[in-house]
VOPAGU-2260 file (C-alpha; in pm, 1 decimal, decimal comma):
REM VOPAGU-2260
SITE   aa  ch    i         X         Y         Z
SITE  UNK   A    0    -621,3     404,5    1913,7
SITE  UNK   A    1    -513,7      40,8    2014,6
SITE  UNK   A    2    -842,6     -59,3    2113,6
SITE  UNK   A    3    -975,0      27,4    1729,1
SITE  UNK   A    4    -683,6    -210,7    1604,5
SITE  UNK   A    5    -723,0    -464,7    1846,9
SITE  UNK   A    6   -1156,1    -488,7    1774,2
SITE  UNK   A    7   -1100,0    -451,7    1410,3
SITE  UNK   A    8    -794,0    -719,7    1427,8
SITE  UNK   A    9    -973,0    -934,5    1634,9
SITE  UNK   A   10   -1316,5    -877,0    1384,4
SITE  UNK   A   11   -1097,5   -1014,9    1068,4
SITE  UNK   A   12   -1030,7   -1305,5    1248,0
SITE  UNK   A   13   -1362,1   -1401,6    1322,1
SITE  UNK   A   14   -1480,0   -1379,0    1014,9
SITE  UNK   A   15   -1229,6   -1550,0     835,1
SITE  UNK   A   16   -1294,3   -1745,5    1074,2
SITE  UNK   A   17   -1674,8   -1794,9     979,8
SITE  UNK   A   18   -1547,3   -1841,2     594,0
SITE  UNK   A   19   -1343,6   -2195,3     638,2
SITE  UNK   A   20   -1584,9   -2310,0     842,9
SITE  UNK   A   21   -1896,0   -2210,0     633,2
SITE  UNK   A   22   -1695,8   -2398,1     339,5
SITE  UNK   A   23   -1908,4   -2551,0      44,1
SITE  UNK   A   24   -1869,9   -2608,5    -342,4
SITE  UNK   A   25   -1837,3   -2351,5    -522,7
SITE  UNK   A   26   -1894,0   -2476,9    -924,4
SITE  UNK   A   27   -1721,4   -2198,5   -1099,6
SITE  UNK   A   28   -1489,8   -2152,3   -1399,2
SITE  UNK   A   29   -1210,6   -1966,5   -1350,4
SITE  UNK   A   30    -978,9   -1933,8   -1645,9
SITE  UNK   A   31    -635,4   -1809,8   -1745,6
SITE  UNK   A   32    -682,0   -1479,9   -1777,3
SITE  UNK   A   33    -878,5   -1407,3   -1443,2
SITE  UNK   A   34    -478,4   -1526,0   -1291,5
SITE  UNK   A   35    -317,7   -1207,8   -1511,0
SITE  UNK   A   36    -618,3    -996,7   -1406,5
SITE  UNK   A   37    -552,2    -992,6   -1074,0
SITE  UNK   A   38    -177,6    -976,3   -1125,8
SITE  UNK   A   39    -275,7    -688,9   -1279,8
SITE  UNK   A   40    -484,0    -519,6   -1037,4
SITE  UNK   A   41    -182,0    -593,6    -738,6
SITE  UNK   A   42      27,5    -392,1    -976,5
SITE  UNK   A   43    -195,7    -115,0   -1008,9
SITE  UNK   A   44    -262,6    -125,6    -596,2
SITE  UNK   A   45     116,9    -119,9    -546,4
SITE  UNK   A   46     236,0     155,5    -834,8
SITE  UNK   A   47     -65,0     384,4    -637,9
SITE  UNK   A   48      87,4     330,0    -302,8
SITE  UNK   A   49     460,0     431,1    -406,1
SITE  UNK   A   50     329,5     693,2    -676,8
SITE  UNK   A   51     125,5     818,2    -348,7
SITE  UNK   A   52     460,0     844,6    -101,8
SITE  UNK   A   53     663,0     959,6    -400,2
SITE  UNK   A   54     776,3    1219,3    -154,0
SITE  UNK   A   55     873,4    1024,9     160,6
SITE  UNK   A   56    1095,7     788,1    -138,0
SITE  UNK   A   57    1270,1    1038,4    -273,3
SITE  UNK   A   58    1393,5    1170,8      47,4
SITE  UNK   A   59    1473,6     806,2     120,4
SITE  UNK   A   60    1726,4     777,6    -139,8
SITE  UNK   A   61    1837,7    1120,3    -207,4
SITE  UNK   A   62    2128,9    1308,2     -82,0
SITE  UNK   A   63    2012,1    1665,1     118,4
SITE  UNK   A   64    2217,8    1959,3      72,9
SITE  UNK   A   65    2415,1    2133,0     307,6
SITE  UNK   A   66    2242,0    2436,7     478,6
SITE  UNK   A   67    2444,6    2658,6     389,0
SITE  UNK   A   68    2349,9    2593,2     -17,6
SITE  UNK   A   69    2004,8    2593,9      13,2
SITE  UNK   A   70    2049,6    2965,6     247,8
SITE  UNK   A   71    2253,5    3076,2     -87,1
SITE  UNK   A   72    2010,1    2966,2    -303,4
SITE  UNK   A   73    1690,7    3179,7    -108,8
SITE  UNK   A   74    1886,4    3482,4    -120,3
SITE  UNK   A   75    1990,4    3407,6    -466,9
SITE  UNK   A   76    1559,6    3424,9    -487,5
SITE  UNK   A   77    1443,2    3656,9    -305,5
């Protein structure tokens, strides 16, 4: 597993260095709306991650109930 991660990191670093070494002029226009679009995309990704791991977040900030209360609730239901 560590070998895969190391291989991936080395590959990403090599591609990044290659991109920096073959620099060209970009004849493109970026308007202010593009920055807002990137901000919106970052917010959507952040919200999606929070939504995906919401149970873990709730367990971090929530209080756990004592075992006696859990047993009492189980007896009432069953």
